[in-house]
C-alpha positions as CSV (number, residue, x, y, z in Angstrom):
1,K,16.6,15.1,-20.3
2,K,19.5,17.8,-20.9
3,M,18.7,19.2,-17.0
4,P,16.5,17.0,-15.3
5,L,15.7,19.1,-11.9
6,S,15.1,22.2,-14.3
7,L,11.4,21.6,-14.4
8,D,9.5,23.6,-11.8
9,F,6.3,21.7,-10.9
10,K,4.7,24.6,-8.8
11,T,4.1,26.6,-11.7
12,L,1.9,23.1,-13.8
13,V,-1.7,23.6,-13.2
14,Q,-2.9,21.5,-10.6
15,N,-6.5,19.6,-10.7
16,K,-6.6,18.0,-7.2
17,N,-9.6,16.1,-8.2
18,V,-7.6,14.3,-10.6
19,P,-4.3,12.3,-9.8
20,N,-1.4,12.7,-11.5
21,P,0.9,10.0,-10.5
22,F,3.7,11.5,-13.0
23,L,3.7,14.9,-11.3
24,E,3.9,13.0,-7.9
25,L,7.1,11.1,-9.3
26,Y,8.7,14.3,-10.4
27,K,8.4,15.7,-6.8
28,I,9.8,13.1,-5.1
29,I,12.8,12.9,-7.8
30,R,13.4,16.8,-7.5
31,L,13.1,17.4,-4.0
32,N,15.0,14.3,-2.8
33,T,17.3,14.7,-5.4
34,L,18.3,18.4,-4.5
35,D,18.2,17.9,-1.1
36,I,20.7,14.9,-1.2
37,L,22.8,17.3,-3.7
38,K,22.9,20.1,-1.1
39,K,23.9,17.9,1.7
40,N,26.7,16.1,-0.2
41,K,27.9,19.7,-1.3
42,A,28.1,20.9,2.4
43,Y,30.0,18.0,3.3
44,L,32.3,17.7,0.8
45,A,33.0,21.6,1.0
46,N,33.5,20.9,4.7
47,K,35.9,18.2,4.1
48,E,38.0,19.6,1.3
49,G,37.8,23.2,2.2
50,S,37.1,23.8,-1.9
51,D,34.1,24.2,-3.8
52,P,33.3,21.1,-4.7
53,G,31.0,20.6,-7.7
54,L,27.6,18.9,-7.6
55,C,27.9,15.1,-7.3
56,L,25.3,11.5,-6.3
57,S,27.1,8.4,-4.8
58,A,25.6,5.3,-5.6
59,T,24.0,4.7,-2.6
60,D,22.5,8.4,-3.3
61,I,21.2,7.1,-6.4
62,E,19.9,3.5,-4.5
63,Q,18.0,5.9,-2.2
64,I,16.7,7.9,-4.7
65,S,15.2,5.0,-6.6
66,S,14.2,3.4,-3.3
67,Q,12.0,6.5,-2.8
68,L,10.6,6.4,-6.7
69,N,9.4,2.5,-5.9
70,T,7.8,3.7,-2.9
71,T,6.0,6.3,-4.8
72,I,4.7,4.5,-7.6
73,N,3.4,1.6,-5.4
74,T,1.7,4.1,-3.6
75,E,-0.1,5.7,-6.6
76,K,-0.8,2.6,-8.2
77,K,-2.5,1.7,-4.7
78,K,-4.3,5.0,-4.8
79,L,-5.9,4.4,-8.4
80,S,-6.3,0.6,-7.6
81,G,-8.6,1.7,-4.8
82,R,-11.6,2.4,-6.6
83,L,-11.7,-1.0,-7.9
84,S,-13.2,-3.0,-4.8
85,F,-16.4,-1.5,-5.8
86,L,-16.6,-3.0,-9.0
87,F,-15.0,-6.3,-7.9
88,T,-18.0,-6.4,-5.2
89,T,-20.1,-5.6,-7.8
90,V,-19.0,-8.4,-9.8
91,S,-19.3,-11.1,-6.9
92,L,-22.3,-10.0,-5.2
93,A,-24.9,-9.0,-8.6
94,P,-24.9,-13.1,-9.2
95,L,-25.2,-14.0,-5.8
96,L,-28.3,-11.2,-5.5
97,G,-30.0,-12.8,-8.1
98,L,-29.7,-16.3,-7.2
99,L,-30.9,-15.3,-3.9
100,G,-34.3,-13.7,-5.6
101,T,-34.7,-17.1,-7.5
102,V,-34.5,-18.9,-4.7
103,W,-36.7,-16.6,-2.6
104,G,-39.5,-16.1,-5.7
105,I,-40.0,-20.1,-5.2
106,S,-40.0,-20.3,-1.8
107,V,-42.8,-18.4,-2.0
108,T,-44.2,-19.8,-4.9
109,M,-44.1,-22.9,-3.2
110,S,-45.3,-21.5,-0.1
111,E,-48.4,-19.9,-1.6
112,M,-49.7,-23.4,-3.4
113,P,-51.2,-25.2,-0.2
114,N,-53.0,-21.9,0.2
115,K,-54.4,-21.4,-3.2
116,A,-54.9,-25.1,-3.7
117,N,-58.2,-25.1,-5.3
118,T,-57.3,-21.7,-7.7
119,L,-54.3,-22.7,-8.5
120,S,-53.4,-22.4,-12.1
121,N,-50.4,-22.7,-14.1
122,D,-50.3,-19.1,-14.7
123,A,-49.8,-18.3,-10.9
124,V,-47.1,-20.8,-11.0
125,L,-45.2,-19.6,-13.9
126,S,-45.6,-15.8,-13.0
127,G,-43.7,-16.8,-9.9
128,L,-40.7,-18.6,-11.4
129,A,-40.9,-15.7,-14.0
130,M,-40.1,-13.3,-11.4
131,A,-37.9,-15.8,-9.3
132,L,-36.0,-15.8,-12.9
133,G,-35.8,-12.5,-13.7
134,T,-34.0,-11.8,-10.4
135,T,-31.3,-14.1,-12.0
136,V,-31.2,-12.4,-15.1
137,I,-30.7,-8.8,-13.6
138,G,-28.2,-10.0,-11.3
139,I,-26.3,-11.6,-14.2
140,V,-26.9,-8.4,-16.8
141,V,-25.4,-6.4,-13.9
142,A,-22.4,-8.3,-13.1
143,I,-21.1,-8.8,-16.9
144,P,-20.3,-5.0,-17.3
145,A,-18.8,-4.5,-14.2
146,L,-16.4,-7.5,-15.0
147,I,-15.5,-6.5,-18.2
148,A,-15.1,-2.8,-16.3
149,Y,-12.9,-4.1,-13.8
150,N,-11.0,-5.7,-16.1
151,Y,-10.3,-2.9,-18.4
152,F,-9.3,-0.5,-15.0
153,K,-7.0,-3.3,-13.9
154,Q,-5.5,-3.7,-17.0
155,F,-5.4,0.4,-17.7
156,I,-3.8,1.0,-14.2
157,E,-0.7,-2.0,-14.6
158,N,-0.2,-0.4,-17.8
159,Y,0.2,2.6,-16.1
160,S,1.8,1.3,-13.3
161,I,4.4,0.0,-16.3
162,R,4.5,3.7,-17.9
163,M,5.4,5.4,-14.1
164,D,8.4,2.9,-14.0
165,N,9.4,3.6,-17.4
166,F,9.5,7.5,-16.4
167,S,11.3,7.2,-13.3
168,S,13.7,5.1,-14.6
169,E,14.8,7.4,-17.3
170,M,15.0,10.4,-15.1
171,L,16.8,8.6,-12.4
172,S,19.1,7.4,-15.4
173,S,19.2,11.0,-16.4
174,I,19.9,12.6,-13.3
175,E,22.7,9.6,-12.7
176,M,24.2,10.5,-16.0
177,H,24.6,14.6,-15.2
178,Y,25.5,13.9,-11.1
179,R,27.2,10.7,-10.3
180,V,30.4,10.1,-9.2
181,V,32.8,8.5,-11.5
182,D,34.0,5.1,-10.1
183,V,37.3,4.7,-11.5
184,K,40.0,2.2,-10.0
185,E,43.7,2.8,-11.1
186,K,45.6,-0.3,-11.9
187,H,49.2,0.1,-10.2
188,G,51.4,-2.1,-12.2
């Protein structure tokens, strides 16, 4: 908080296989803020002819905030992208189980005329047991997938809130250090 732009993110250990949205947010904040401060200083030095301090306008803060929001949405999308597999599993597993049930009953019914003389309860029951077994397998696959999907969806939502809080705190700290104070004098 004392020096929000002093952390050198290049020295941080980065594992390319593990996403680090907070590092991405810090990179955006740091690089964009330093770029804007550099441009503002050059502009004000040319305009005033002296060495102005580093400063940000309200528009500069809004621009950095907008870039942070875009980065948060991008990082959230990256994290959510892997949820589609779980969602598809939750949707398809019961349907595949039902398909297996219908298929098993259909096969059992189609074999009944061929085995009319030798047909027994065991043949019919084994076909129906196999058919219902596919339904059980579909449900057994769908339930854990649904639990995992809901868990990770909530985790990503909480992570997104933490990213919002982080970016707000960083932006507030930068604003406290570099924003030009808007003071209007009363003439009486």
